[in-house]
C-alpha positions as a printed Julia matrix, in Angstrom:
381×3 Matrix{Float64}:
   6.19   14.23   17.66
   9.63   13.13   16.65
  10.55    9.96   14.81
  13.6     7.96   15.88
  15.21    5.49   13.52
  15.16    1.79   14.46
  17.83   -0.84   13.54
  17.94   -1.6    10.86
  -5.09  -14.82  -11.97
  -5.92  -15.54  -15.17
  -9.77  -15.66  -15.66
 -11.02  -12.46  -17.18
 -14.73  -13.38  -16.76
 -14.33  -12.7   -13.09
 -13.24   -9.1   -13.7
 -15.07   -7.58  -16.68
 -12.66   -4.55  -16.93
  -9.64   -6.74  -17.17
  -8.67   -8.14  -20.49
  -6.0   -10.81  -20.1
  -3.26  -10.31  -22.63
  -3.37  -13.25  -24.96
   0.26  -13.48  -25.62
   2.97  -14.05  -23.07
   4.69  -10.89  -21.77
   7.49   -9.78  -24.11
  10.9   -10.99  -23.57
  13.83   -8.84  -22.4
  15.14   -6.46  -25.05
  11.95   -6.01  -27.0
   9.96   -2.72  -27.37
   9.07   -0.94  -24.1
   6.38    1.69  -24.14
   7.36    5.16  -23.33
   6.55    6.96  -19.99
   3.06    8.32  -20.14
   2.83   10.14  -16.86
   6.16   11.57  -15.78
   6.73   11.58  -12.1
   9.82   11.35   -9.73
  10.08   10.36   -6.09
  11.64   13.3    -4.42
  11.67   11.67   -1.01
  10.46    8.7     0.98
   9.59    8.04    4.64
   8.09    5.53    7.0
   6.6     5.43   10.37
   5.8     2.44   12.57
   4.42    2.03   16.1
   7.05    0.87   18.6
   4.92   -1.89   19.98
   5.63   -5.42   18.36
   3.04   -8.1    18.76
   4.53  -11.53   18.01
   2.64  -14.69   17.09
   3.65  -15.99   20.51
   1.89  -12.97   22.09
  -1.26  -13.7    20.18
  -1.21  -17.48   21.15
  -1.74  -16.18   24.61
  -5.05  -14.6    23.64
  -6.6   -16.95   21.09
  -6.25  -20.62   20.02
  -3.27  -20.35   17.59
   0.43  -20.79   17.39
   3.47  -19.3    15.72
   3.69  -22.39   13.52
   0.02  -22.12   12.39
   0.27  -18.38   11.52
   3.58  -18.59    9.79
   2.52  -21.57    7.61
  -0.7   -19.96    6.53
   0.39  -16.25    6.26
   4.14  -15.82    6.43
   3.75  -13.29    9.3
   5.88  -13.5    12.43
   4.94  -10.14   14.1
   3.14   -6.91   13.48
   3.26   -3.39   14.86
   0.41   -2.03   16.87
  -0.44    1.53   18.08
  -0.79    2.44   21.76
  -4.04    3.66   23.23
  -4.84    7.11   21.89
  -2.74    6.85   18.76
  -4.46    7.13   15.51
  -3.88    7.01   11.74
  -2.98   10.69   11.42
  -0.28   10.34   13.98
   1.47    7.68   11.83
   0.78    9.65    8.65
   2.36   12.89   10.01
   5.48   11.06   11.0
   5.86    9.34    7.67
   5.15   12.66    5.91
   7.8    14.59    7.85
  10.31   11.81    7.23
   9.55   11.96    3.4
   9.92   15.8     3.38
  13.22   15.57    5.28
  14.38   13.0     2.75
  13.39   15.33   -0.08
  15.11   18.34    1.52
  11.77   20.14    1.49
   9.44   21.97    3.95
   5.89   21.2     4.3
   5.07   24.66    2.71
   6.66   23.41   -0.5
   3.84   20.91   -1.28
   0.67   22.01   -3.06
  -1.21   18.69   -2.74
  -1.7    16.26    0.07
  -3.21   12.87   -0.69
  -3.75   10.43    2.25
  -4.76    6.86    1.24
  -6.32    4.98    4.18
  -9.49    2.97    5.01
  -8.98    3.51    8.89
  -9.68    7.18    9.34
  -9.17    8.94   12.6
 -12.91    9.59   12.67
 -15.84    9.61   10.08
 -15.65   13.36    9.61
 -13.57   15.28    8.77
 -11.01   13.58    6.64
  -7.76   12.2     8.04
  -5.98   14.48    5.41
  -7.26   17.44    7.45
  -5.63   16.29   10.68
  -2.37   15.73    8.8
  -2.56   19.17    7.16
  -3.27   20.81   10.49
  -0.11   19.08   11.95
   2.1    19.98    8.9
   0.59   23.57    8.98
  -0.33   23.51    5.25
  -3.38   24.96    3.52
  -3.08   23.15    0.21
  -5.67   20.85   -1.37
  -5.87   17.84    0.94
  -8.09   14.84    0.64
  -8.5    11.16    1.58
  -8.59    8.44   -1.05
 -10.13    5.13   -0.01
  -9.47    2.04   -2.06
  -8.39   -0.34    0.8
  -5.33   -2.29    0.13
  -5.03   -0.94   -3.36
  -5.27    2.59   -2.18
  -1.77    3.68   -2.49
  -1.62    2.54   -6.23
  -4.84    4.54   -6.79
  -3.15    7.38   -5.11
   0.02    7.09   -7.13
  -1.93    7.14  -10.49
  -4.03   10.12   -9.39
  -1.04   12.07   -8.17
   0.88   11.43  -11.4
  -2.23   12.61  -13.39
  -2.47   15.79  -11.31
   1.18   16.4   -11.77
   1.08   15.81  -15.49
  -1.85   18.12  -16.01
  -0.48   20.9   -13.96
  -3.02   20.64  -11.13
  -0.08   19.91   -8.75
   3.58   20.64   -8.9
   4.71   18.86   -5.64
   2.5    16.18   -4.1
   2.8    14.41   -0.73
   1.25   10.94   -0.96
   0.71    9.02    2.23
  -0.39    5.51    2.95
  -1.44    5.17    6.59
  -3.55    2.56    8.43
  -4.39    1.58   11.99
  -6.1    -1.73   11.5
  -5.53   -3.14   15.04
  -8.52   -1.18   16.33
 -10.74   -3.13   13.77
  -9.79   -6.63   14.89
 -12.04   -8.78   16.85
  -9.78   -9.83   19.74
 -11.55  -13.34   19.82
 -11.24  -13.89   15.97
  -8.2   -16.25   15.33
  -8.75  -15.84   11.6
  -8.3   -12.03   11.24
  -6.36  -11.11   14.39
  -2.96  -12.35   13.18
  -3.15  -10.8     9.68
  -3.24   -7.08   10.19
  -0.82   -4.44   11.59
  -0.39   -0.64   11.82
   1.97    1.57    9.83
   2.41    4.42    7.42
   4.77    5.53    4.57
   4.99    8.45    2.5
   6.39    9.83   -0.83
   7.03   13.31   -2.09
   6.29   13.25   -5.79
   7.2    15.74   -8.52
   6.4    15.94  -12.18
   9.93   15.36  -13.42
  10.85   15.9   -16.96
   8.42   15.72  -19.93
   7.04   12.36  -20.88
   9.37   10.36  -23.19
  10.91    6.98  -23.79
  13.28    6.96  -20.73
  11.88    9.55  -18.42
  10.83    8.39  -14.88
   7.21    7.83  -14.31
   4.15    5.65  -15.04
   4.33    3.57  -18.16
   1.0     1.58  -17.78
  -1.52    0.98  -15.19
  -4.8    -0.78  -14.43
  -7.36    0.23  -11.7
 -10.63   -1.69  -11.2
 -13.13   -3.22   -8.9
 -15.01   -6.6    -8.67
 -17.97   -4.82   -6.92
 -19.97   -8.01   -6.84
 -17.57   -9.19   -4.12
 -17.85   -6.14   -1.99
 -19.42   -8.07    0.9
 -16.42  -10.43    1.26
 -14.33   -8.08    3.35
 -15.46   -5.14    5.39
 -16.61   -3.48    8.63
 -20.44   -3.77    8.5
 -21.39   -1.22   11.07
 -20.53    2.34   12.04
 -21.68    3.96    8.69
 -24.97    5.4     7.46
 -26.65    2.09    6.82
 -25.87    0.62   10.25
 -24.92    3.49   12.57
 -23.14    2.67   15.66
 -25.43    1.5    18.54
 -25.65   -0.74   21.55
 -26.8    -3.43   19.18
 -23.85   -3.12   16.66
 -21.39   -3.15   19.51
 -23.03   -6.23   21.09
 -22.9    -8.23   17.77
 -19.36   -7.04   16.88
 -20.42   -5.03   13.77
 -17.56   -2.67   14.19
 -15.01   -5.45   13.73
 -13.64   -6.48   10.36
 -15.28   -9.48    8.82
 -13.57  -11.46    6.07
 -14.43  -14.56    3.97
 -10.77  -15.52    3.78
 -10.74  -18.37    1.26
 -12.78  -16.51   -1.34
 -10.73  -13.34   -0.87
  -7.57  -15.39   -1.45
  -8.93  -17.03   -4.62
 -10.05  -13.66   -6.03
  -6.86  -11.98   -5.0
  -4.65  -14.37   -6.95
  -6.76  -14.25  -10.1
  -7.24  -10.47  -10.08
  -3.62   -9.61   -9.44
  -2.39  -11.99  -12.0
  -4.88  -10.72  -14.63
  -4.11   -6.99  -13.78
  -0.28   -7.5   -13.85
  -0.45   -9.28  -17.24
  -2.56   -6.41  -18.54
  -0.25   -3.81  -17.34
   2.88   -5.7   -18.56
   1.37   -6.23  -21.94
   0.49   -2.65  -22.28
   4.0    -1.62  -21.5
   5.56   -4.2   -23.76
   7.46   -5.56  -20.9
   8.37   -9.17  -19.91
   9.06  -10.59  -16.56
  12.75  -10.55  -17.13
  12.56   -6.78  -17.53
  11.27   -6.06  -14.05
  13.9    -5.03  -11.6
  11.49   -5.13   -8.59
   8.05   -6.37   -8.05
   6.32   -4.81   -5.01
   3.03   -6.65   -4.32
   0.64   -5.64   -1.49
   1.68   -7.56    1.6
  -1.56   -9.28    2.4
  -0.33  -12.92    2.69
   2.81  -14.67    1.71
   0.87  -17.58    0.17
  -0.95  -15.07   -2.19
   2.36  -13.68   -3.27
   3.91  -17.19   -3.64
   1.08  -18.19   -5.93
   1.25  -15.06   -8.1
   5.05  -14.68   -8.63
   5.65  -17.9   -10.69
   2.49  -17.39  -12.73
   3.96  -14.15  -13.86
   7.39  -15.73  -14.61
   8.91  -13.56  -11.81
  11.42  -14.87   -9.25
  11.63  -14.36   -5.49
  14.86  -12.27   -5.99
  12.75   -9.83   -8.02
  10.09   -9.55   -5.32
  10.07   -7.3    -2.32
   8.61   -8.89    0.79
   8.46   -7.64    4.39
   5.16   -9.17    5.57
   6.83  -11.29    8.15
   7.63   -8.21   10.26
   4.6    -6.01    9.73
   1.66   -8.15    8.57
  -0.96   -6.67    6.28
  -0.9    -2.86    6.62
  -3.37   -2.21    3.82
  -2.67    1.11    1.93
   0.56    1.43    3.83
   2.1    -1.9     2.73
   3.28   -1.05   -0.76
   4.99    2.27    0.19
   6.55    0.68    3.22
   8.03   -1.95    1.03
   9.21    0.69   -1.52
  10.81    2.6     1.3
  12.7    -0.42    2.54
  13.75   -1.39   -1.05
  15.09    2.06   -1.69
  16.92    2.19    1.68
  18.48   -1.23    0.82
  19.68   -0.12   -2.57
  17.39   -2.7    -4.4
  16.15   -0.23   -7.01
  18.1     2.36   -9.09
  17.11    5.17  -11.51
  15.72    3.79  -14.75
  14.73    0.4   -13.3
  11.33   -0.93  -14.18
   9.17   -1.38  -10.92
   5.82   -3.15  -10.83
   3.46   -2.44   -7.98
   0.17   -4.26   -7.39
  -2.45   -4.15   -4.73
  -5.86   -5.84   -4.08
  -8.26   -5.24   -1.23
 -11.68   -4.75    0.07
 -14.3    -3.63   -2.54
 -12.91   -5.75   -4.19
 -10.56   -3.32   -5.63
  -7.25   -3.88   -7.56
  -4.56   -1.48   -8.74
  -1.43   -2.2   -10.59
   1.18    0.18  -12.13
   4.38   -0.15  -14.05
   6.8     2.65  -13.51
  10.35    3.61  -14.49
  12.11    4.58  -11.26
  13.42    7.94  -10.59
  14.42    8.98   -7.05
  16.03   12.18   -5.85
  15.95   11.6    -2.02
  19.11   11.42    0.15
  18.16    7.91    1.24
  15.13    7.0     3.49
  15.62    6.1     7.16
  13.39    3.13    7.06
  11.53    2.29    9.16
  11.0     4.95   11.61
   9.1     4.43   14.98
   6.99    6.36   17.21
   8.34    7.25   20.56
   7.3     4.98   23.32
   5.88    7.81   25.47
   3.14    8.89   23.08
């Protein structure tokens, strides 16, 4: 397959592992913690299906409107795969784009991490299909943490690079969520889209005050809320059957208002913890890249952290919620637009089913030639 470029929370009692920093984040110019896990972005790449589904298109299927969706989510359109296209198809295209940007061949990587909650099939891993397409035999595995998945993958990749378990890691976030949507559910149908993005990661220089890499991070889960968002059927507890198909058990179910409430609180608390651990204030952040779940969630979080819209990367209006792909897609676009430079402090934060959260503060280092973002699948696939 060839890719062609397109035109261009504050309460800690809800989350036992999160301790909200008592003081306000440090002001600009104060002490910043050194890099703990050195890592550089060698290359970036993205892949998106060609088919666009607008809000007007959805209004022909369910009782909704463009105005209703935009007001509540900020989404205007999303990308959707064609019949027969799967998560690994998008992952492979994004991976190849990232390798091209890095000037590397697939044989140069020694670790493949695919973050996804929409695998091609229950067994084997989606990473195995990506590895087959790339013709690599390195350690390859899926990592499942829903919309926080890519941040989990980033921290794990940086840890492997720092320990010597890996020297060159290909980290992919890829999702095909459209196949999990109930075509009659006006509450979930507008929210989700399909896409993928990838990064080639290397260990960079040794850890130090100014070296690129991870400064601080926070990964956690509010497992008491794991039933708020999920796909109830198709696993070992409720295997697929005529009954689960009849009751729609293979479609995503979400208690939207409670997910919204917990997302705002968890992301704010986690970001404050990470900023506090790094000795960093809002004014020090060059770019905040939140998971693109809902524009209203981001609008609620940004002012609570003392950040501004100018510091925040948003592309949800064009892609919707692409789960584990949303943060790397936004990073890819930010890099392509020149919104981040070497040495900049970047804050990434995700929150999703489980309910998982993941936040990381990193000092940016990028060696690529410039990602062509986004890339699209050919129409004839």
